[in-house]
C-alpha positions in Angstrom: 0.0 0.0 0.0 2.8 2.4 0.8 4.4 1.8 -2.6 1.1 2.7 -4.3 0.7 6.0 -2.5 4.4 6.9 -3.1 3.6 6.7 -6.8 0.3 8.7 -6.3 2.3 11.4 -4.5 4.8 11.5 -7.3 2.2 12.0 -10.1 -0.1 14.4 -8.2 -0.1 18.1 -9.0 1.3 20.2 -6.2 -1.4 21.7 -3.8 -4.0 19.1 -4.8 -5.8 16.5 -2.8 -6.0 12.7 -2.2 -9.1 11.1 -0.6 -8.9 7.7 1.1 -11.9 5.7 2.4 -10.9 3.1 5.0 -12.7 1.2 7.8 -11.3 -0.2 11.1 -11.0 -4.0 11.0 -10.1 -6.9 13.2 -6.7 -8.3 12.4 -3.6 -9.9 13.8 -0.5 -8.0 14.9 2.6 -10.0 15.8 3.0 -13.7 16.0 1.6 -14.4 19.5 -1.5 -16.5 20.0 -3.6 -13.6 21.3 -2.7 -10.9 18.9 -6.1 -10.5 17.1 -7.7 -7.1 17.9 -9.4 -4.1 16.3 -6.9 -2.2 14.1 -7.5 1.5 13.8 -6.5 1.6 10.1 -7.3 5.3 9.9 -4.5 6.1 12.4 -2.1 3.8 10.5 -2.9 5.5 7.2 -2.3 8.9 8.6 1.1 7.9 9.7 2.0 6.2 6.4 0.7 9.1 4.3 2.5 11.8 6.3 5.7 9.7 6.1 5.3 9.8 2.3 4.9 13.6 2.3 1.2 14.1 2.4 -0.4 16.6 4.8 -3.5 15.4 6.7 -6.3 18.0 6.2 -9.7 16.7 7.2 -11.9 13.7 7.8 -15.5 12.8 7.2 -17.3 9.9 8.9 -19.3 7.7 6.6 -22.2 6.3 8.6 -23.3 3.1 6.8 -26.5 2.6 8.9 -27.5 -0.5 10.8 -25.4 -3.6 10.2 -27.1 -6.4 8.3 -27.0 -10.1 9.2 -26.0 -9.4 12.9 -27.7 -11.7 15.4 -28.9 -9.9 18.5 -28.1 -11.3 21.9 -31.1 -12.7 23.8 -31.4 -11.8 27.4 -29.9 -8.9 29.4 -26.6 -7.2 28.8 -24.0 -6.8 31.5 -20.9 -4.6 32.0 -17.8 -5.5 30.0 -19.7 -7.8 27.7 -21.0 -5.3 25.2 -19.4 -4.9 21.8 -20.2 -2.3 19.2 -20.5 -3.2 15.5 -18.3 -1.4 13.0 -20.9 0.5 10.9 -18.8 3.4 9.7 -15.7 4.3 7.7 -13.2 7.1 7.6 -13.1 9.3 4.5 -9.8 11.1 5.0 -8.5 14.0 3.1 -4.7 14.6 2.4 -3.0 17.3 0.5 0.3 17.4 -1.4 2.1 20.6 -0.4 5.7 20.8 -1.6 7.3 24.1 -0.6 7.4 26.5 -3.6 10.8 28.0 -4.0 10.1 29.9 -7.2 7.9 33.0 -6.7 4.8 33.4 -8.7 4.2 36.8 -10.4 1.7 39.1 -8.7 -1.9 38.1 -9.7 -2.9 41.8 -9.8 -0.2 43.5 -11.8 1.9 40.6 -13.0 5.0 42.2 -11.5 8.0 40.4 -10.1 9.1 42.9 -7.4 8.3 40.6 -4.5 9.4 39.8 -1.0 8.6 36.7 1.0 5.7 37.1 3.4 5.8 34.1 5.6 3.8 30.9 5.2 0.1 30.1 4.7 0.5 26.5 6.0 2.7 23.5 5.6 4.5 23.8 2.2 2.6 27.0 1.3 4.9 30.0 0.9 3.4 33.5 0.6 4.7 36.4 -1.3 4.0 40.2 -1.2 4.1 42.5 -4.2 6.2 45.6 -3.8 5.6 47.1 -7.2 4.5 50.8 -6.6 2.4 50.6 -9.8 0.3 47.6 -8.5 -3.4 48.4 -8.3 -3.6 46.6 -5.0 -1.9 49.7 -3.4 -4.9 51.8 -4.4 -7.0 49.9 -1.8 -4.5 49.3 0.9 -1.2 50.5 2.3 0.6 47.3 1.6 1.1 45.3 -1.5 -0.9 42.2 -2.5 -0.1 39.1 -0.3 -0.7 35.8 -2.0 0.5 32.2 -2.5 0.2 29.7 -5.3 -2.6 28.1 -3.3 -4.6 31.3 -3.2 -4.1 31.8 -6.9 -5.2 28.3 -7.6 -8.4 28.7 -5.4 -9.3 31.9 -7.2 -8.8 30.2 -10.6 -11.4 27.6 -9.6 -14.0 30.2 -8.6 -15.9 29.9 -11.9 -19.6 29.3 -12.5 -19.1 25.7 -13.7 -17.3 24.9 -10.4 -20.1 26.0 -8.1 -21.0 23.2 -5.7 -24.8 22.8 -5.4 -26.1 24.3 -2.1 -27.8 21.0 -1.0 -24.5 19.2 -1.2 -22.6 21.9 0.6 -25.2 21.8 3.4 -25.3 18.0 3.5 -21.7 17.4 4.5 -20.6 20.6 6.3 -20.8 18.8 9.7 -18.4 16.1 8.5 -20.9 13.2 8.5 -22.1 11.3 5.5 -25.2 9.1 6.0 -25.4 6.7 3.1 -26.0 3.0 2.9 -23.5 1.0 0.8 -24.8 -0.3 -2.5 -25.1 -4.0 -2.1 -24.7 -6.6 -4.9 -25.3 -10.3 -5.2 -22.2 -11.8 -3.7 -22.8 -15.2 -5.3 -21.9 -13.8 -8.7 -18.4 -12.8 -7.8 -15.2 -14.2 -6.4 -13.6 -13.4 -3.1 -11.6 -10.6 -4.6 -14.6 -8.7 -6.1 -16.7 -5.9 -4.4 -20.1 -6.8 -3.0 -20.4 -3.5 -1.1 -20.2 -0.6 -3.6 -19.1 2.9 -2.7 -22.2 5.0 -2.6 -22.5 7.8 -5.2 -22.8 10.4 -2.3 -19.1 9.9 -1.3 -17.8 9.8 -4.9 -19.7 13.0 -5.7 -18.5 14.7 -2.5 -14.9 13.8 -3.2 -15.0 14.9 -6.8 -16.9 18.2 -6.2 -15.1 19.3 -3.1 -11.6 18.5 -4.1 -11.3 19.0 -7.8 -12.5 21.3 -10.6 -14.0 20.9 -14.1 -11.3 19.6 -16.5 -9.1 18.1 -13.8 -8.0 14.5 -14.1 -9.1 12.1 -11.3 -6.8 9.2 -10.4 -8.3 6.2 -8.6 -5.7 3.4 -8.0 -8.4 1.2 -6.4 -11.4 2.0 -8.5 -13.4 -0.9 -7.2 -17.0 -0.4 -8.2 -16.3 2.4 -10.6 -18.5 5.0 -8.8 -15.6 7.5 -8.8 -15.5 7.2 -12.6 -19.2 7.9 -12.8 -19.0 11.0 -10.6 -15.9 12.3 -12.6 -17.8 11.9 -15.9 -20.9 13.4 -14.5 -19.1 16.6 -13.3 -16.8 17.2 -16.3 -13.6 15.6 -15.0 -11.3 13.2 -16.8 -10.7 9.9 -15.1 -7.9 7.3 -14.8 -8.5 4.2 -12.7 -6.8 0.9 -11.9 -8.1 -2.4 -10.7 -6.2 -5.7 -10.4 -9.0 -8.3 -10.8 -10.7 -9.0 -14.1 -14.1 -9.7 -12.5 -14.0 -6.4 -10.6 -13.1 -4.6 -13.8 -16.0 -6.1 -15.7 -18.4 -5.3 -12.9 -17.1 -1.7 -12.7 -17.5 -1.2 -16.4 -21.0 -2.6 -16.2 -21.9 -0.1 -13.4 -20.4 2.8 -15.4 -22.2 1.7 -18.6 -25.6 1.4 -16.9 -25.3 4.8 -15.3 -23.9 6.6 -18.3 -26.2 4.9 -20.9 -29.0 7.6 -20.7 -26.4 10.3 -21.2 -25.0 8.6 -24.3 -28.5 8.0 -25.7 -29.2 11.7 -25.3 -26.0 12.6 -27.2 -26.8 10.1 -30.0 -30.4 11.5 -30.2 -29.1 15.0 -30.4 -26.6 14.2 -33.1 -29.2 12.3 -35.2 -31.5 15.3 -34.9 -28.7 17.6 -36.1 -28.0 15.3 -39.0 -31.7 15.2 -39.9 -31.9 19.0 -39.8 -28.8 19.3 -42.0 -30.4 17.0 -44.6 
C-alpha cells in the first residue's frame, strides 16, 4: 500500500488532494496466539501518508447505517460484555504541499518585485508584491499578499465549479449518511466488491476537491463509482483495478449509469444530421 501512494504522491499536482476511504477492521498483529484485535486503520494510514509527504487535512465519517445479518443477543446485557459493530468508515483528506521556492508573479499586476511574506501553511509560501504601480496599493497601504494556493483557489472560482447548495449543506458537519450499495455476492469471487461505494461519497470527493477539467486518479477504482462521478461533473478519469471480474463489474456499473447520457448525445446528433439534410 505504501508503494502505491508513493507513486500517487509523485504524479499528483502540487497543492492538490488525495481522498482515502478506510474502515477499522479486526486483524492480527505480531506472532503471538492472542494478537487479534481491532486495528485503527485510519490512524495507520495517517502515519503512512505523512511519512510519504502528504499533509493530513480533514476527515468525514461515513455512517453506513445499521449492520445487516447481525444476530442480537437474547437476554440482558452486563458490563464488560457489550461490543459495538463497525458501521462506519473514515473518509480522509490529504494534500500534497511541496514548498514552492520559485515566486509566482503578482496576480494583480503581473510584476516580479516581490518579498517573502511568511507561510500560509505546511509547504505553502506566501509572497508580497512591492511594485508601486500595482493596483492593490490603491485599496490598501501594503502590496498584495498571496500564494500559489490562493491563486489556484481563485482560478477555480468559476460558474461551472459552483457546488450545489444542497451538497454543501449535507456534508458541512463532517458526517455522510449513506448505505452501501449491495450486490449479489454469489456472482463474484472473493476478490470482487459486493459493497459498492455510494454515489454520495464519490460526488463529494469529486466536487469538493477537484474542478472541471481536472484528471481524477483512482488506483483502487473498485465499483467504478468515482469514474461515474468524474464523468458526471466534467472531470477526466484514470483508474486501476487488479481483478478482471472487478473490472468487468465496474465497467457494467459505469455503462448502466452513463447509458441515458450517451443516448441523449446520440439522439441530439441524429436530430442535427436530420436537420442538416
